[in-house]
TIRO-2110 file (N, C-alpha, C; in Angstrom, 1 decimal):
// TIRO-2110
0.7, -14.4, -54.5, N, 1, A
1.2, -16.2, -54.4, CA, 1, A
0.5, -16.8, -53.7, C, 1, A
-0.4, -17.6, -53.9, N, 2, A
-1.2, -19.0, -53.0, CA, 2, A
-0.3, -19.8, -52.8, C, 2, A
0.2, -20.2, -51.6, N, 3, A
1.1, -21.3, -51.2, CA, 3, A
0.3, -22.2, -50.7, C, 3, A
0.7, -23.7, -50.3, N, 4, A
0.2, -24.7, -49.7, CA, 4, A
0.7, -25.0, -48.7, C, 4, A
0.2, -26.3, -48.8, N, 5, A
1.1, -26.8, -46.9, CA, 5, A
2.2, -27.8, -47.1, C, 5, A
2.8, -27.8, -48.2, N, 6, A
4.1, -28.8, -48.7, CA, 6, A
5.0, -28.0, -48.2, C, 6, A
5.9, -28.3, -47.2, N, 7, A
7.0, -27.4, -47.1, CA, 7, A
8.3, -28.5, -46.9, C, 7, A
9.2, -27.7, -47.9, N, 8, A
10.6, -29.0, -47.2, CA, 8, A
11.5, -27.9, -46.8, C, 8, A
12.1, -28.8, -45.8, N, 9, A
13.2, -28.1, -44.6, CA, 9, A
14.8, -28.3, -45.4, C, 9, A
15.4, -27.3, -45.7, N, 10, A
16.2, -27.2, -46.2, CA, 10, A
17.9, -27.4, -45.4, C, 10, A
18.5, -28.5, -45.5, N, 11, A
19.6, -28.5, -44.4, CA, 11, A
20.7, -27.6, -44.8, C, 11, A
21.2, -27.1, -43.5, N, 12, A
22.5, -26.2, -43.4, CA, 12, A
23.8, -27.1, -42.9, C, 12, A
23.7, -27.3, -41.8, N, 13, A
24.9, -28.3, -41.2, CA, 13, A
24.4, -29.0, -40.5, C, 13, A
25.5, -30.1, -40.3, N, 14, A
25.1, -31.6, -39.4, CA, 14, A
26.0, -31.0, -38.3, C, 14, A
25.2, -31.8, -37.2, N, 15, A
25.7, -31.2, -35.8, CA, 15, A
25.2, -32.0, -34.7, C, 15, A
26.5, -33.4, -34.5, N, 16, A
26.1, -34.6, -34.0, CA, 16, A
25.0, -35.4, -34.3, C, 16, A
23.9, -35.5, -33.5, N, 17, A
22.6, -36.3, -34.0, CA, 17, A
21.8, -35.8, -34.6, C, 17, A
21.8, -34.5, -34.9, N, 18, A
20.8, -33.8, -35.8, CA, 18, A
21.2, -32.4, -36.9, C, 18, A
20.5, -32.3, -37.5, N, 19, A
20.6, -31.7, -38.6, CA, 19, A
20.2, -29.9, -38.3, C, 19, A
20.9, -29.1, -38.3, N, 20, A
20.6, -27.5, -38.2, CA, 20, A
19.1, -27.4, -39.6, C, 20, A
18.5, -26.8, -39.6, N, 21, A
17.7, -26.5, -41.1, CA, 21, A
17.5, -24.7, -40.8, C, 21, A
17.8, -24.1, -41.8, N, 22, A
17.7, -22.9, -41.8, CA, 22, A
16.5, -22.4, -42.3, C, 22, A
16.2, -22.8, -43.1, N, 23, A
15.1, -22.4, -44.5, CA, 23, A
13.9, -23.4, -44.2, C, 23, A
12.7, -22.9, -44.5, N, 24, A
11.6, -23.4, -44.3, CA, 24, A
11.0, -23.0, -45.6, C, 24, A
10.9, -23.5, -46.7, N, 25, A
10.3, -23.4, -48.5, CA, 25, A
8.9, -24.1, -48.5, C, 25, A
8.1, -23.2, -48.9, N, 26, A
7.1, -23.7, -49.3, CA, 26, A
6.8, -24.3, -51.0, C, 26, A
5.7, -24.9, -51.2, N, 27, A
5.7, -24.9, -53.1, CA, 27, A
4.4, -24.1, -53.0, C, 27, A
4.6, -23.7, -54.0, N, 28, A
2.8, -23.0, -54.6, CA, 28, A
2.0, -24.0, -55.3, C, 28, A
0.7, -23.6, -54.9, N, 29, A
-0.3, -24.7, -55.0, CA, 29, A
-0.1, -25.3, -56.5, C, 29, A
0.2, -24.2, -57.8, N, 30, A
0.0, -24.6, -59.3, CA, 30, A
1.1, -25.7, -59.4, C, 30, A
2.2, -25.6, -58.7, N, 31, A
3.1, -26.5, -58.5, CA, 31, A
2.8, -28.0, -58.1, C, 31, A
2.1, -28.0, -57.0, N, 32, A
1.7, -29.1, -56.5, CA, 32, A
0.8, -29.7, -57.3, C, 32, A
-0.1, -28.9, -57.7, N, 33, A
-0.9, -29.4, -58.9, CA, 33, A
-0.4, -30.3, -59.9, C, 33, A
0.4, -29.3, -60.4, N, 34, A
1.2, -30.3, -61.9, CA, 34, A
2.1, -31.3, -61.5, C, 34, A
2.6, -31.6, -60.3, N, 35, A
3.2, -32.7, -59.9, CA, 35, A
2.5, -33.8, -59.7, C, 35, A
1.0, -33.5, -59.2, N, 36, A
-0.3, -34.4, -58.9, CA, 36, A
-0.1, -34.9, -60.3, C, 36, A
-0.7, -34.0, -61.2, N, 37, A
-0.9, -34.5, -62.6, CA, 37, A
0.4, -35.4, -63.1, C, 37, A
1.4, -35.0, -63.1, N, 38, A
2.5, -35.6, -63.6, CA, 38, A
2.3, -37.4, -62.9, C, 38, A
1.9, -37.4, -61.9, N, 39, A
1.8, -38.9, -61.2, CA, 39, A
0.9, -39.6, -61.6, C, 39, A
-0.2, -39.1, -62.0, N, 40, A
-1.5, -39.4, -62.3, CA, 40, A
-1.3, -39.8, -63.7, C, 40, A
-0.5, -39.0, -64.4, N, 41, A
-0.4, -39.8, -66.0, CA, 41, A
0.9, -40.8, -65.8, C, 41, A
1.7, -40.9, -65.0, N, 42, A
2.6, -41.9, -64.9, CA, 42, A
1.9, -43.2, -64.5, C, 42, A
1.2, -43.4, -63.5, N, 43, A
0.3, -44.4, -63.3, CA, 43, A
-0.7, -45.1, -64.4, C, 43, A
-1.3, -43.8, -65.0, N, 44, A
-2.0, -44.4, -65.6, CA, 44, A
-1.4, -45.0, -67.1, C, 44, A
0.0, -44.7, -67.8, N, 45, A
0.4, -45.1, -68.5, CA, 45, A
1.3, -46.2, -68.3, C, 45, A
1.6, -46.8, -67.0, N, 46, A
2.3, -47.7, -66.3, CA, 46, A
1.0, -48.7, -66.8, C, 46, A
-0.4, -48.6, -66.3, N, 47, A
-1.2, -49.4, -66.2, CA, 47, A
-1.7, -49.6, -68.4, C, 47, A
-0.8, -49.0, -69.0, N, 48, A
-1.0, -49.1, -70.1, CA, 48, A
-0.1, -49.8, -70.6, C, 48, A
0.7, -50.3, -70.0, N, 49, A
1.9, -50.9, -70.2, CA, 49, A
3.2, -50.5, -70.9, C, 49, A
3.6, -49.3, -70.6, N, 50, A
4.8, -48.6, -70.7, CA, 50, A
5.3, -48.6, -69.2, C, 50, A
6.8, -48.8, -69.6, N, 51, A
7.7, -48.8, -68.6, CA, 51, A
8.7, -47.3, -68.5, C, 51, A
8.7, -47.0, -67.3, N, 52, A
9.1, -45.7, -67.0, CA, 52, A
10.7, -45.6, -67.0, C, 52, A
11.5, -44.8, -68.0, N, 53, A
12.8, -44.4, -67.8, CA, 53, A
13.6, -43.4, -67.0, C, 53, A
12.8, -42.5, -67.2, N, 54, A
13.0, -41.2, -66.2, CA, 54, A
11.9, -40.1, -66.3, C, 54, A
12.0, -39.8, -65.3, N, 55, A
11.3, -38.3, -64.9, CA, 55, A
12.0, -37.0, -64.4, C, 55, A
11.2, -36.2, -65.0, N, 56, A
11.3, -34.5, -64.7, CA, 56, A
12.9, -34.4, -65.1, C, 56, A
13.8, -35.1, -66.4, N, 57, A
14.8, -34.5, -66.7, CA, 57, A
14.9, -33.1, -67.1, C, 57, A
15.6, -32.7, -66.8, N, 58, A
16.2, -30.9, -67.3, CA, 58, A
17.1, -30.4, -67.5, C, 58, A
17.4, -29.4, -68.0, N, 59, A
18.5, -29.7, -68.8, CA, 59, A
18.4, -28.0, -69.5, C, 59, A
19.5, -27.3, -69.6, N, 60, A
19.4, -25.8, -70.2, CA, 60, A
18.3, -25.6, -71.5, C, 60, A
18.4, -26.8, -72.3, N, 61, A
17.0, -26.6, -73.4, CA, 61, A
15.9, -26.6, -72.8, C, 61, A
15.6, -27.6, -71.5, N, 62, A
14.0, -27.6, -71.1, CA, 62, A
13.8, -28.9, -70.3, C, 62, A
12.6, -29.0, -70.0, N, 63, A
12.4, -30.7, -69.2, CA, 63, A
11.7, -31.3, -69.8, C, 63, A
12.0, -32.5, -69.4, N, 64, A
11.2, -33.8, -70.2, CA, 64, A
10.0, -34.4, -68.8, C, 64, A
8.8, -34.3, -69.0, N, 65, A
8.4, -34.3, -67.8, CA, 65, A
8.3, -36.1, -67.5, C, 65, A
8.1, -36.7, -68.4, N, 66, A
8.2, -38.7, -68.3, CA, 66, A
8.6, -38.8, -69.7, C, 66, A
9.9, -40.1, -69.5, N, 67, A
10.4, -40.6, -70.3, CA, 67, A
10.2, -41.9, -70.8, C, 67, A
9.4, -42.7, -71.0, N, 68, A
9.0, -44.0, -71.1, CA, 68, A
9.4, -45.0, -72.2, C, 68, A
9.0, -46.2, -72.2, N, 69, A
9.2, -47.4, -73.4, CA, 69, A
7.7, -47.5, -73.3, C, 69, A
7.9, -47.8, -74.7, N, 70, A
6.9, -48.6, -75.2, CA, 70, A
7.1, -49.3, -76.5, C, 70, A
7.3, -50.7, -75.4, N, 71, A
8.1, -51.8, -76.5, CA, 71, A
9.3, -51.6, -76.9, C, 71, A
10.3, -51.3, -78.1, N, 72, A
11.1, -50.9, -78.3, CA, 72, A
11.1, -49.3, -78.5, C, 72, A
9.9, -48.7, -78.4, N, 73, A
9.8, -47.4, -78.4, CA, 73, A
10.4, -46.4, -77.2, C, 73, A
10.9, -45.4, -77.6, N, 74, A
11.3, -44.6, -76.6, CA, 74, A
10.5, -43.4, -76.6, C, 74, A
9.3, -43.1, -75.5, N, 75, A
8.2, -42.2, -75.6, CA, 75, A
9.0, -41.1, -74.5, C, 75, A
8.3, -40.1, -75.5, N, 76, A
8.9, -38.3, -74.5, CA, 76, A
7.4, -37.7, -73.9, C, 76, A
7.0, -37.7, -72.7, N, 77, A
5.7, -37.5, -72.8, CA, 77, A
5.9, -36.5, -72.2, C, 77, A
4.9, -35.0, -73.0, N, 78, A
4.4, -33.8, -72.0, CA, 78, A
3.3, -34.1, -71.0, C, 78, A
3.4, -34.1, -69.7, N, 79, A
1.8, -33.5, -69.5, CA, 79, A
1.5, -32.3, -68.9, C, 79, A
0.3, -32.1, -69.4, N, 80, A
-0.3, -31.2, -69.0, CA, 80, A
-1.6, -31.2, -68.6, C, 80, A
-2.0, -30.0, -67.4, N, 81, A
-3.4, -29.8, -66.7, CA, 81, A
-3.6, -28.6, -66.8, C, 81, A
-5.3, -28.7, -67.3, N, 82, A
-5.9, -27.5, -66.9, CA, 82, A
-7.2, -27.5, -66.1, C, 82, A
-7.1, -26.5, -65.1, N, 83, A
-8.5, -26.7, -64.3, CA, 83, A
-9.3, -26.7, -64.7, C, 83, A
-10.0, -25.8, -66.0, N, 84, A
-10.4, -25.4, -66.8, CA, 84, A
-10.3, -25.4, -68.1, C, 84, A
-11.2, -25.3, -69.3, N, 85, A
-10.7, -25.1, -70.6, CA, 85, A
-11.1, -23.6, -71.2, C, 85, A
-11.6, -22.8, -70.1, N, 86, A
-11.8, -21.7, -70.1, CA, 86, A
-11.0, -20.5, -71.1, C, 86, A
-9.8, -20.8, -70.9, N, 87, A
-8.7, -20.2, -71.4, CA, 87, A
-7.8, -21.4, -72.7, C, 87, A
-8.8, -22.2, -73.2, N, 88, A
-7.8, -23.4, -74.1, CA, 88, A
-7.6, -24.3, -72.9, C, 88, A
-7.7, -25.7, -73.9, N, 89, A
-7.6, -26.9, -73.5, CA, 89, A
-5.8, -26.9, -72.9, C, 89, A
-6.0, -28.0, -72.2, N, 90, A
-4.5, -28.6, -72.1, CA, 90, A
-3.9, -29.0, -73.3, C, 90, A
-4.3, -29.8, -74.3, N, 91, A
-3.7, -30.0, -75.6, CA, 91, A
-3.4, -28.9, -76.1, C, 91, A
-4.2, -27.7, -76.2, N, 92, A
-3.9, -26.3, -76.8, CA, 92, A
-2.5, -25.6, -76.2, C, 92, A
-2.0, -26.1, -75.3, N, 93, A
-1.2, -25.2, -74.7, CA, 93, A
0.2, -25.7, -74.8, C, 93, A
0.2, -26.9, -75.7, N, 94, A
1.5, -27.4, -75.8, CA, 94, A
1.9, -27.0, -77.3, C, 94, A
2.4, -25.6, -77.7, N, 95, A
2.6, -24.6, -78.4, CA, 95, A
4.0, -25.5, -79.2, C, 95, A
4.1, -24.8, -80.6, N, 96, A
5.3, -24.9, -81.0, CA, 96, A
6.3, -25.0, -80.3, C, 96, A
6.6, -23.7, -80.1, N, 97, A
7.5, -23.2, -78.9, CA, 97, A
8.0, -24.3, -77.9, C, 97, A
6.9, -24.7, -77.2, N, 98, A
6.9, -25.9, -76.1, CA, 98, A
7.7, -27.2, -77.3, C, 98, A
6.9, -27.2, -78.1, N, 99, A
7.4, -28.8, -79.0, CA, 99, A
8.9, -28.6, -79.3, C, 99, A
9.2, -27.3, -79.5, N, 100, A
10.8, -27.3, -80.0, CA, 100, A
11.6, -27.4, -78.6, C, 100, A
11.1, -26.6, -77.5, N, 101, A
12.0, -27.2, -76.3, CA, 101, A
11.8, -28.8, -76.3, C, 101, A
11.0, -29.3, -76.1, N, 102, A
10.9, -30.5, -76.0, CA, 102, A
12.1, -31.7, -76.9, C, 102, A
11.9, -31.3, -77.9, N, 103, A
12.8, -31.8, -78.7, CA, 103, A
14.3, -31.5, -78.7, C, 103, A
14.7, -30.6, -78.2, N, 104, A
16.0, -29.8, -77.9, CA, 104, A
16.3, -30.7, -76.7, C, 104, A
15.8, -30.6, -75.5, N, 105, A
15.6, -31.5, -74.1, CA, 105, A
16.0, -32.7, -74.7, C, 105, A
15.0, -33.4, -75.6, N, 106, A
15.2, -34.8, -75.8, CA, 106, A
16.6, -35.1, -76.7, C, 106, A
16.9, -34.0, -77.5, N, 107, A
18.1, -34.2, -77.9, CA, 107, A
19.4, -34.4, -77.0, C, 107, A
19.4, -33.4, -76.2, N, 108, A
20.1, -33.6, -75.0, CA, 108, A
20.3, -34.9, -74.2, C, 108, A
19.0, -35.2, -74.0, N, 109, A
19.1, -36.2, -72.8, CA, 109, A
19.7, -37.6, -73.5, C, 109, A
19.2, -38.3, -74.9, N, 110, A
19.9, -39.0, -75.5, CA, 110, A
21.1, -38.6, -75.7, C, 110, A
22.1, -37.7, -76.0, N, 111, A
23.3, -37.5, -75.9, CA, 111, A
23.7, -37.9, -74.6, C, 111, A
23.0, -37.3, -73.2, N, 112, A
23.5, -37.6, -72.2, CA, 112, A
23.6, -39.1, -71.4, C, 112, A
22.8, -40.0, -72.2, N, 113, A
22.6, -41.2, -72.0, CA, 113, A
23.2, -42.0, -72.8, C, 113, A
24.2, -42.6, -72.1, N, 114, A
25.0, -43.7, -73.2, CA, 114, A
24.7, -44.8, -73.4, C, 114, A
23.6, -45.6, -72.2, N, 115, A
23.2, -46.8, -73.0, CA, 115, A
21.6, -46.1, -73.7, C, 115, A
21.1, -45.3, -73.8, N, 116, A
20.1, -44.9, -74.9, CA, 116, A
20.3, -44.5, -76.2, C, 116, A
21.5, -44.0, -76.3, N, 117, A
22.1, -43.5, -77.6, CA, 117, A
23.2, -44.4, -78.1, C, 117, A
23.5, -45.6, -77.9, N, 118, A
23.8, -46.7, -78.6, CA, 118, A
22.7, -47.4, -79.7, C, 118, A
21.8, -46.8, -79.2, N, 119, A
20.5, -47.5, -80.2, CA, 119, A
19.8, -46.9, -80.9, C, 119, A
20.6, -47.0, -81.8, N, 120, A
20.5, -45.8, -83.2, CA, 120, A
19.3, -45.8, -83.6, C, 120, A
19.1, -47.0, -83.6, N, 121, A
17.6, -47.5, -84.4, CA, 121, A
16.4, -47.2, -83.4, C, 121, A
16.6, -46.8, -82.6, N, 122, A
15.3, -47.3, -81.7, CA, 122, A
14.5, -46.0, -82.1, C, 122, A
13.2, -46.1, -82.5, N, 123, A
12.2, -44.9, -82.8, CA, 123, A
12.0, -44.1, -81.4, C, 123, A
11.8, -43.0, -81.6, N, 124, A
11.2, -42.2, -80.7, CA, 124, A
9.8, -41.6, -80.7, C, 124, A
8.9, -41.5, -80.0, N, 125, A
7.5, -41.2, -80.1, CA, 125, A
7.7, -39.3, -79.1, C, 125, A
6.8, -38.7, -79.9, N, 126, A
6.3, -37.6, -78.4, CA, 126, A
4.9, -37.9, -78.6, C, 126, A
4.8, -37.7, -77.3, N, 127, A
2.9, -37.9, -76.7, CA, 127, A
2.8, -36.8, -75.5, C, 127, A
1.6, -36.6, -75.9, N, 128, A
0.8, -35.6, -74.6, CA, 128, A
0.1, -36.2, -74.0, C, 128, A
-0.1, -36.0, -72.7, N, 129, A
-1.1, -36.4, -71.4, CA, 129, A
-2.0, -35.3, -71.0, C, 129, A
-3.2, -35.3, -71.7, N, 130, A
-3.8, -33.9, -71.0, CA, 130, A
-4.6, -34.2, -70.1, C, 130, A
-4.5, -33.5, -69.0, N, 131, A
-5.7, -33.8, -67.8, CA, 131, A
-6.5, -32.8, -67.4, C, 131, A
-7.7, -32.9, -67.3, N, 132, A
-8.5, -31.9, -67.1, CA, 132, A
-8.9, -31.6, -65.6, C, 132, A
-9.8, -30.7, -65.2, N, 133, A
-10.3, -30.3, -63.7, CA, 133, A
-10.9, -31.4, -63.4, C, 133, A
-11.9, -32.5, -64.0, N, 134, A
-13.0, -33.4, -64.0, CA, 134, A
-11.6, -35.1, -63.7, C, 134, A
-10.9, -34.5, -63.7, N, 135, A
-9.8, -36.1, -63.7, CA, 135, A
-10.1, -36.8, -65.1, C, 135, A
-10.5, -35.9, -66.2, N, 136, A
-10.7, -36.7, -67.8, CA, 136, A
-9.0, -36.8, -68.1, C, 136, A
-8.5, -38.0, -68.8, N, 137, A
-7.0, -38.4, -69.4, CA, 137, A
-7.4, -38.4, -70.7, C, 137, A
-6.7, -37.5, -71.5, N, 138, A
-6.7, -37.7, -72.6, CA, 138, A
-5.2, -37.8, -73.0, C, 138, A
-4.7, -39.3, -73.7, N, 139, A
-3.4, -40.0, -74.4, CA, 139, A
-3.1, -39.5, -75.7, C, 139, A
-2.6, -38.9, -76.0, N, 140, A
-2.8, -38.1, -77.9, CA, 140, A
-1.3, -38.7, -78.2, C, 140, A
-1.1, -40.1, -78.7, N, 141, A
-0.2, -40.7, -79.0, CA, 141, A
0.8, -39.8, -80.3, C, 141, A
1.7, -39.9, -80.7, N, 142, A
2.4, -39.2, -81.7, CA, 142, A
1.8, -37.9, -81.8, C, 142, A
1.3, -37.0, -80.9, N, 143, A
1.3, -36.0, -81.1, CA, 143, A
1.8, -34.7, -81.9, C, 143, A
3.4, -34.7, -82.0, N, 144, A
3.9, -33.9, -82.4, CA, 144, A
5.2, -34.5, -83.1, C, 144, A
END
């Protein structure tokens, strides 16, 4: 497994003026690229007028990369990055199974967010932002 230079110290105990750290963990390169792609998509969508609600919502059903609003519409965004299209494009990697997980996670998200779930009439849209290795961004509204 290839590791990058992003390290995180995990606290163990607090002693007076300093914190003891027991474990030094490193993030894998592919995780750092994924975070970078999500940040790039986040900035891109804000520049297009969307308003952030939540990032990286995780539950048993799955994960929602970005949750934003576009006017009155709640937008769930799946961010995909592919260095090359050799094994399929970033858009093609959002399979039916992945779509089902995103929908299930969205249902859980809405049920856990009292301020959002009270707005029953609010439309929901599922978008995909696909980023290629040359930083080309493809935003697909109503992807599924």
